[in-house]
C-alpha positions as CSV (number, residue, x, y, z in Angstrom):
1,X,-13.0,5.2,11.6
2,X,-12.1,1.4,12.0
3,X,-11.8,-0.1,15.4
4,X,-7.7,0.6,16.8
5,X,-8.8,-1.1,20.7
6,X,-5.9,-4.2,19.6
7,X,-3.5,-1.6,19.1
8,X,-1.7,-1.9,22.4
9,X,-0.2,-4.9,24.8
10,X,-1.6,-8.1,25.7
11,X,-0.9,-7.2,29.6
12,X,-3.0,-3.6,29.9
13,X,-6.0,-6.6,27.9
14,X,-5.3,-8.9,30.8
15,X,-5.5,-5.9,33.7
16,X,-8.3,-5.2,32.6
17,X,-9.5,-8.1,32.5
18,X,-8.3,-8.2,36.4
19,X,-9.8,-5.0,37.2
20,X,-13.1,-6.2,36.1
21,X,-13.1,-9.7,37.7
22,X,-12.4,-7.6,41.3
23,X,-15.6,-5.6,40.7
24,X,-12.9,-2.5,40.2
25,X,-13.2,-1.6,36.6
26,X,-15.2,2.3,38.1
27,X,-12.7,2.6,40.5
28,X,-10.9,6.8,39.7
29,X,-7.9,7.1,39.0
30,X,-5.4,9.5,37.6
31,X,-2.3,8.7,35.1
32,X,0.1,11.0,33.7
33,X,1.7,10.4,30.0
34,X,5.5,12.0,29.9
35,X,9.8,12.3,29.2
36,X,12.5,11.5,31.6
37,X,14.8,13.2,29.2
38,X,15.0,15.0,26.5
39,X,15.5,13.6,23.3
40,X,18.5,14.5,22.1
41,X,21.1,16.0,24.6
42,X,19.0,18.8,24.0
43,X,17.3,21.8,26.6
44,X,13.6,20.9,25.4
45,X,11.1,18.5,23.1
46,X,8.0,20.1,20.7
47,X,4.4,18.3,22.4
48,X,3.3,16.5,18.9
49,X,0.5,13.9,17.9
50,X,-2.3,15.1,20.7
51,X,-4.9,15.1,17.7
52,X,-4.1,11.7,16.4
53,X,-4.9,10.8,20.6
54,X,-7.8,12.6,20.4
55,X,-8.5,9.9,17.3
56,X,-7.7,7.3,18.6
57,X,-9.9,7.8,21.9
58,X,-12.7,9.4,20.9
59,X,-13.2,6.4,18.6
60,X,-12.0,4.1,21.2
61,X,-14.5,0.8,21.0
62,X,-14.0,-3.4,20.6
63,X,-15.8,-4.5,16.9
64,X,-17.2,-7.7,16.3
65,X,-13.7,-9.6,14.9
66,X,-11.9,-8.2,18.4
67,X,-13.9,-9.9,20.0
68,X,-13.8,-12.8,18.0
69,X,-9.9,-12.9,17.9
70,X,-9.9,-12.0,21.5
71,X,-11.8,-14.7,22.2
72,X,-8.8,-17.4,21.0
73,X,-6.7,-16.5,22.9
74,X,-5.8,-19.2,25.5
75,X,-4.0,-19.6,28.6
76,X,-1.4,-21.5,29.4
77,X,-3.6,-24.6,30.8
78,X,-5.0,-24.1,27.0
79,X,-8.1,-22.5,28.4
80,X,-9.6,-19.6,26.9
81,X,-8.1,-16.3,28.6
82,X,-10.9,-13.6,28.8
83,X,-14.2,-14.9,29.9
84,X,-17.0,-14.6,27.2
85,X,-19.0,-11.4,30.1
86,X,-15.3,-10.0,30.0
87,X,-15.9,-9.4,26.1
88,X,-19.2,-8.8,25.9
89,X,-18.2,-5.7,28.6
90,X,-15.3,-5.1,26.1
91,X,-17.9,-4.8,23.7
92,X,-19.8,-2.3,25.0
93,X,-17.3,-0.3,26.1
94,X,-16.9,3.4,25.4
95,X,-13.8,5.8,26.4
96,X,-15.3,7.9,29.7
97,X,-12.0,9.7,31.0
98,X,-11.4,13.6,31.1
99,X,-8.8,14.1,29.7
100,X,-6.3,17.1,29.9
101,X,-3.0,18.0,27.2
102,X,-0.5,20.5,27.2
103,X,-1.4,21.6,22.9
104,X,0.7,20.5,20.1
105,X,3.3,23.6,19.3
106,X,4.5,23.7,23.2
107,X,8.1,23.4,24.3
108,X,8.1,21.2,27.6
109,X,10.7,19.5,29.7
110,X,11.7,16.2,31.3
111,X,8.6,14.9,34.2
112,X,5.9,17.6,32.6
113,X,2.8,15.5,32.1
114,X,2.5,16.1,28.6
115,X,-1.6,14.1,29.0
116,X,-3.8,13.9,32.2
117,X,-6.1,10.9,32.3
118,X,-8.6,10.7,34.7
119,X,-11.6,8.1,35.0
120,X,-12.6,4.8,35.8
121,X,-8.8,2.8,36.7
122,X,-9.9,-0.2,33.8
123,X,-9.9,2.5,30.7
124,X,-7.0,4.5,31.4
125,X,-4.9,1.5,31.7
126,X,-6.7,0.5,28.5
127,X,-5.0,3.5,26.7
128,X,-1.4,3.8,28.0
129,X,0.5,1.5,25.3
130,X,-1.8,3.4,21.9
131,X,-1.1,6.7,23.1
132,X,2.8,6.5,24.5
133,X,2.8,5.3,20.7
134,X,1.3,8.4,18.8
135,X,2.3,11.2,20.8
136,X,5.8,9.3,21.7
137,X,6.8,8.6,18.3
138,X,5.2,12.4,16.8
139,X,7.1,14.3,19.7
140,X,10.9,13.0,19.0
141,X,9.8,13.7,15.5
142,X,8.9,17.3,15.9
143,X,11.8,18.3,18.8
144,X,14.1,16.3,15.5
145,X,12.6,19.1,13.1
146,X,13.1,21.6,15.5
147,X,16.2,21.8,16.1
148,X,17.4,20.7,12.7
149,X,14.8,24.2,11.3
150,X,17.1,26.2,14.2
151,X,20.8,24.8,12.8
152,X,19.4,26.0,9.5
153,X,18.9,29.7,10.8
154,X,15.8,30.9,8.9
155,X,16.5,28.6,5.5
156,X,14.1,26.8,4.6
157,X,14.0,22.9,5.6
158,X,12.8,20.1,3.0
159,X,11.4,17.0,5.0
160,X,12.2,14.3,2.4
161,X,12.3,11.2,4.4
162,X,9.0,9.1,3.6
163,X,11.6,6.5,1.7
164,X,13.5,6.1,4.3
165,X,10.7,6.3,7.1
166,X,9.6,3.3,9.3
167,X,6.5,2.3,7.2
168,X,3.3,4.3,6.1
169,X,2.0,5.2,8.9
170,X,5.0,6.2,10.2
171,X,6.2,8.0,6.9
172,X,3.1,9.9,7.6
173,X,3.6,10.6,11.0
174,X,6.8,11.2,10.8
175,X,5.9,13.9,7.8
176,X,3.4,15.7,10.2
177,X,5.1,16.4,12.9
178,X,8.4,17.7,10.9
179,X,5.9,20.0,9.4
180,X,4.8,21.9,12.7
181,X,8.3,21.4,14.1
182,X,9.3,23.6,12.0
183,X,9.7,22.7,8.2
184,X,8.6,24.2,5.3
185,X,7.2,21.6,3.2
186,X,7.8,18.3,2.4
187,X,8.0,15.9,-0.6
188,X,5.3,13.5,0.8
189,X,2.3,14.2,-1.6
190,X,-0.2,11.9,0.9
191,X,1.2,13.8,4.0
192,X,0.5,17.1,1.5
193,X,-3.3,16.2,1.0
194,X,-4.3,15.0,4.0
195,X,-2.6,16.9,6.9
196,X,-2.5,20.7,4.7
197,X,1.4,20.7,4.3
198,X,3.2,22.6,0.9
199,X,4.7,19.5,-1.0
200,X,8.4,20.4,-2.8
201,X,10.2,17.4,-5.0
202,X,11.4,18.3,-8.8
203,X,13.8,15.3,-10.4
204,X,16.2,12.6,-10.0
205,X,19.4,10.9,-10.5
206,X,17.4,8.4,-12.8
207,X,15.9,11.5,-14.6
208,X,19.1,12.2,-15.6
209,X,20.7,8.8,-16.3
210,X,17.1,8.3,-19.0
211,X,18.7,10.7,-21.2
212,X,21.4,11.0,-23.2
213,X,23.2,13.6,-21.6
214,X,22.9,16.1,-18.5
215,X,21.8,19.3,-21.3
216,X,18.6,17.2,-22.5
217,X,17.8,16.0,-19.6
218,X,17.5,19.4,-17.7
219,X,15.6,20.7,-21.0
220,X,13.5,18.6,-21.2
221,X,12.2,19.3,-17.8
222,X,12.1,22.1,-18.2
223,X,9.9,22.2,-21.3
224,X,8.0,19.6,-19.4
225,X,7.6,21.5,-16.1
226,X,9.1,24.9,-17.2
227,X,7.2,26.2,-13.0
228,X,9.6,23.8,-11.0
229,X,12.9,23.5,-12.6
230,X,15.4,23.0,-9.7
231,X,17.9,20.5,-11.2
232,X,19.7,18.3,-9.5
233,X,23.5,18.3,-10.6
234,X,25.6,15.3,-9.2
235,X,24.7,12.8,-11.5
236,X,28.1,12.8,-13.3
237,X,30.6,15.7,-12.6
238,X,28.8,18.7,-10.4
239,X,30.8,21.8,-11.5
240,X,29.6,20.5,-15.4
241,X,25.9,19.8,-13.4
242,X,25.9,23.6,-12.6
243,X,26.9,24.8,-16.2
244,X,24.7,22.8,-18.2
245,X,21.5,24.1,-15.9
246,X,22.9,28.0,-16.3
247,X,22.7,27.2,-19.5
248,X,19.4,25.6,-19.8
249,X,18.0,28.2,-17.1
250,X,19.4,31.5,-19.3
251,X,16.7,29.2,-21.9
252,X,14.1,29.0,-19.5
253,X,14.4,33.5,-18.4
254,X,14.0,34.1,-22.4
255,X,10.8,32.3,-22.0
256,X,9.7,34.5,-18.9
257,X,10.1,31.6,-16.8
258,X,13.0,31.1,-14.1
259,X,15.7,29.0,-12.5
260,X,14.6,28.3,-9.0
261,X,17.8,26.3,-7.7
262,X,20.2,23.3,-8.1
263,X,20.4,21.0,-6.3
264,X,23.3,19.2,-4.0
265,X,23.1,15.9,-3.1
266,X,27.4,14.4,-3.0
267,X,30.7,15.6,-2.5
268,X,32.2,18.3,-0.9
269,X,29.2,20.9,-0.4
270,X,30.5,23.3,0.9
271,X,32.9,23.8,-1.7
272,X,30.8,23.3,-4.4
273,X,28.1,25.1,-2.7
274,X,30.5,28.0,-3.5
275,X,31.7,27.3,-6.7
276,X,27.9,26.8,-7.9
277,X,26.5,30.3,-6.0
278,X,29.5,31.8,-7.8
279,X,28.5,30.4,-11.5
280,X,25.1,31.3,-10.6
281,X,25.5,34.8,-9.4
282,X,28.2,35.8,-12.3
283,X,25.1,34.1,-15.0
284,X,22.6,36.5,-13.1
285,X,21.0,33.3,-10.7
286,X,21.6,35.3,-8.2
287,X,18.0,34.2,-7.1
288,X,18.6,30.6,-7.7
289,X,18.6,28.4,-4.4
290,X,20.9,26.0,-4.3
291,X,19.6,23.1,-1.5
292,X,21.6,20.4,-0.4
293,X,20.6,17.1,0.5
294,X,22.8,14.4,1.7
295,X,22.0,13.1,5.0
296,X,21.7,15.7,6.4
297,X,20.6,16.8,10.3
298,X,20.8,19.6,13.1
299,X,24.9,19.2,13.6
300,X,26.0,19.1,10.5
301,X,24.1,21.6,9.4
302,X,26.2,24.0,11.8
303,X,29.5,22.4,10.9
304,X,28.2,23.3,6.8
305,X,27.5,27.0,8.6
306,X,30.4,27.3,10.4
307,X,32.1,26.3,7.1
308,X,31.0,28.7,4.9
309,X,28.6,26.1,2.6
310,X,26.8,29.3,0.1
311,X,23.6,27.0,0.9
312,X,19.8,28.6,1.6
313,X,17.5,25.2,1.7
314,X,17.9,22.6,3.5
315,X,16.6,18.7,2.0
316,X,16.8,16.7,5.0
317,X,15.3,12.7,5.2
318,X,16.6,10.3,6.9
319,X,17.5,11.2,9.9
320,X,14.9,13.9,10.4
321,X,12.2,11.0,10.2
322,X,13.5,8.0,12.4
323,X,15.3,10.5,14.5
324,X,18.3,9.6,13.8
325,X,20.6,9.6,17.2
326,X,17.9,8.5,19.4
327,X,15.1,6.3,18.4
328,X,12.6,6.3,20.8
329,X,11.8,9.8,23.2
330,X,10.8,7.4,26.3
331,X,7.9,8.9,27.1
332,X,6.1,6.8,30.5
333,X,2.2,6.7,32.0
334,X,2.1,6.4,34.8
335,X,-0.4,6.0,37.6
336,X,-0.6,9.1,40.2
337,X,-3.4,8.7,42.8
338,X,-7.1,6.5,42.6
339,X,-9.7,6.4,44.8
340,X,-13.6,4.2,44.3
341,X,-15.3,7.3,43.8
342,X,-15.1,11.2,43.8
343,X,-16.5,11.4,47.3
344,X,-13.3,9.9,48.5
345,X,-9.9,11.1,48.6
346,X,-7.2,10.4,46.4
347,X,-5.4,7.1,47.2
348,X,-1.6,8.9,45.9
349,X,0.4,7.1,44.8
350,X,4.3,6.7,43.5
351,X,6.7,4.3,41.7
352,X,10.3,4.3,43.3
353,X,13.6,3.4,41.7
354,X,17.2,2.8,42.6
355,X,17.3,5.5,39.4
356,X,16.1,8.9,41.3
357,X,15.7,10.1,37.6
358,X,13.0,6.7,38.0
359,X,10.9,7.8,40.7
360,X,7.7,8.4,39.7
361,X,5.8,12.2,40.8
362,X,2.0,11.4,42.6
363,X,-1.2,13.6,42.4
364,X,-3.5,15.2,39.5
365,X,-0.9,17.1,38.5
366,X,-1.1,20.6,36.8
367,X,2.0,22.2,35.2
368,X,2.5,26.6,35.4
369,X,4.7,28.3,32.6
370,X,5.7,31.7,34.3
371,X,7.0,34.5,32.1
372,X,9.4,37.5,32.6
373,X,8.7,41.0,32.4
374,X,9.8,40.1,28.4
375,X,7.1,37.4,27.7
376,X,9.8,35.3,27.4
377,X,9.5,31.9,29.5
378,X,11.9,31.6,33.1
379,X,10.3,28.5,34.2
380,X,7.7,25.3,34.9
381,X,6.0,24.6,38.1
382,X,4.5,21.1,38.4
383,X,1.8,21.0,41.8
384,X,-0.4,18.5,43.0
385,X,-4.7,20.7,42.2
386,X,-6.0,19.2,45.4
387,X,-3.1,20.8,47.0
388,X,-2.5,24.1,45.9
389,X,0.2,26.2,44.9
390,X,2.9,27.3,47.5
391,X,4.8,30.0,47.8
392,X,8.5,27.8,46.3
393,X,9.2,25.3,44.5
394,X,12.4,22.4,44.4
395,X,14.2,21.9,41.1
396,X,13.2,18.3,40.2
397,X,16.6,17.7,39.0
398,X,18.0,18.5,42.1
399,X,15.0,18.6,44.6
400,X,18.1,20.7,47.0
401,X,18.1,23.5,44.5
402,X,14.7,25.1,45.9
403,X,13.5,28.2,43.6
404,X,10.5,31.3,44.2
405,X,8.5,31.5,40.9
406,X,7.6,34.8,39.8
407,X,4.0,36.0,39.0
408,X,1.5,34.2,38.5
409,X,1.7,30.8,36.4
410,X,0.3,29.7,33.2
411,X,-1.4,26.9,33.1
412,X,-0.1,25.2,30.4
413,X,-2.6,21.6,30.6
414,X,-6.0,22.6,29.2
415,X,-8.8,20.3,29.1
416,X,-9.1,17.9,26.4
417,X,-12.4,15.8,26.8
418,X,-15.0,15.5,30.1
419,X,-16.4,12.2,30.1
420,X,-15.4,10.9,26.9
421,X,-16.9,14.1,25.3
422,X,-14.8,16.5,23.0
423,X,-14.6,20.3,24.9
424,X,-11.1,21.3,22.8
425,X,-10.8,21.5,18.8
426,X,-7.0,21.0,17.4
427,X,-6.4,24.3,16.0
428,X,-5.3,23.6,12.2
429,X,-1.8,22.1,11.4
430,X,-0.3,25.6,10.0
431,X,-1.3,27.2,13.4
432,X,0.5,24.7,15.8
433,X,3.9,25.1,13.7
434,X,3.3,28.9,13.9
435,X,2.7,27.9,17.6
436,X,6.0,26.2,18.0
437,X,8.7,28.6,16.6
438,X,7.0,31.1,18.3
439,X,7.5,28.7,22.0
440,X,11.3,28.7,20.9
441,X,11.8,32.2,20.5
442,X,10.7,32.6,24.2
443,X,13.4,29.8,25.8
444,X,15.9,30.8,26.7
445,X,18.7,30.8,24.2
446,X,20.8,29.1,26.1
447,X,17.8,26.2,26.5
448,X,18.2,26.3,22.3
449,X,21.7,25.8,22.1
450,X,21.6,22.4,20.4
451,X,24.8,21.1,21.8
452,X,25.7,21.3,25.6
453,X,22.2,23.3,26.1
454,X,21.6,25.2,29.9
455,X,18.6,24.2,32.7
456,X,15.3,24.7,32.6
457,X,14.2,25.4,35.2
458,X,11.4,22.9,36.7
459,X,10.1,22.2,39.7
460,X,8.0,20.5,42.1
461,X,5.6,22.6,44.1
462,X,6.7,22.5,47.8
463,X,3.2,21.3,48.5
464,X,4.0,18.5,46.1
465,X,7.6,18.0,47.0
466,X,6.5,17.3,51.0
467,X,3.8,14.7,49.3
468,X,6.0,12.8,47.5
469,X,9.0,13.4,50.1
470,X,6.9,11.8,52.3
471,X,5.4,8.6,50.4
472,X,8.5,8.0,49.3
473,X,9.9,8.0,53.8
474,X,6.6,5.6,54.0
475,X,7.3,3.1,51.4
476,X,10.9,2.7,51.8
477,X,10.1,2.1,55.4
478,X,7.3,-0.3,54.9
479,X,4.7,1.3,56.6
């Protein structure tokens, strides 16, 4: 794998240099990666991007060209920014931290660590930016896909976003995350090859426009690809396009093939889909799908369903792969504990803010998920691993609300790397997709709502809450 070590913000390297100059590079530290609010005003998020993050960490190294470039950087006085000895140190650096994380496809909530990095403080600092880059985007798009698929109510959702995605890497990451979030297929052929995602697609308006008339275009396409016929019918007149698709469909049927469906890409999708369904059914094409596209998202799909649209497959592009109504997850990466080495006690760290949502949580954290008798999720509790768990928890979004979780909780963070060595094999993408669907089934119905969802109970264990309160009081007193 080529070096991606410079895929970072400069201040990560300047802080690393500072740790090195002060002799603190090998001090042990704990960092957590989390988000503060569920995206899209929703009640949950879907963890994604873990496999790519692990690939990055396992391959982390500075090659000769990286070091040559860093040697050209200068400070305000024109002198080299980094000492040659530090660059030599970077040349021999390999990632040796312990990493724990929540598997892809897991439903997660605000303030829960998606990743926990424990090891030399210099290394933990260096990987902040790339890990946020990878997990922020993938989690955002997987969550958007889960919401879109929820709105579709079991009908197939095809990801059609390649042409509108944010560059090549953004397109590939979005296709992968969208499939993990529940989409059935993608139009992105490279994503299909790379990730094993089913690919779908037929023809564009330009195919129809290249012929003298629409029926000739459909017939020619049917001749070339009789096993892939979903005709795009809105190039000229949509209803006439449906009739011409039916005529060619009858020819396909006579040759032992099937008209797979028609696609609507503009106009009043409710009225047009209803009319198309009547025409198709009357002609004996009850199994032909009506595919719709055109700036769809979960809210528009809900509106079309409520209005009686007869659409059975949804092609969702721009608003899915760009996270249209929330272009970034807003995940953060915070230091939570430091110590000189394993023989010393942890010194817990907390970031304060006048905004309560931005006050970080200290300690070496784990998340326990509690289930009801039916297997459904009832609450999550974040605890500090060395303090253990108490009898109760305080809601993280309303600390005055105290609750007692029932039964034993399931740890969500699992070991991924130990001293930089993999101890976890990411499951196939299709398995992570199945995990997403199963997780959503176990969430309370009110939390899954696409608008004004209920709050899922996430709490700080009472021992961690006491630790946090003490650190806040100490910091504010100036002690």
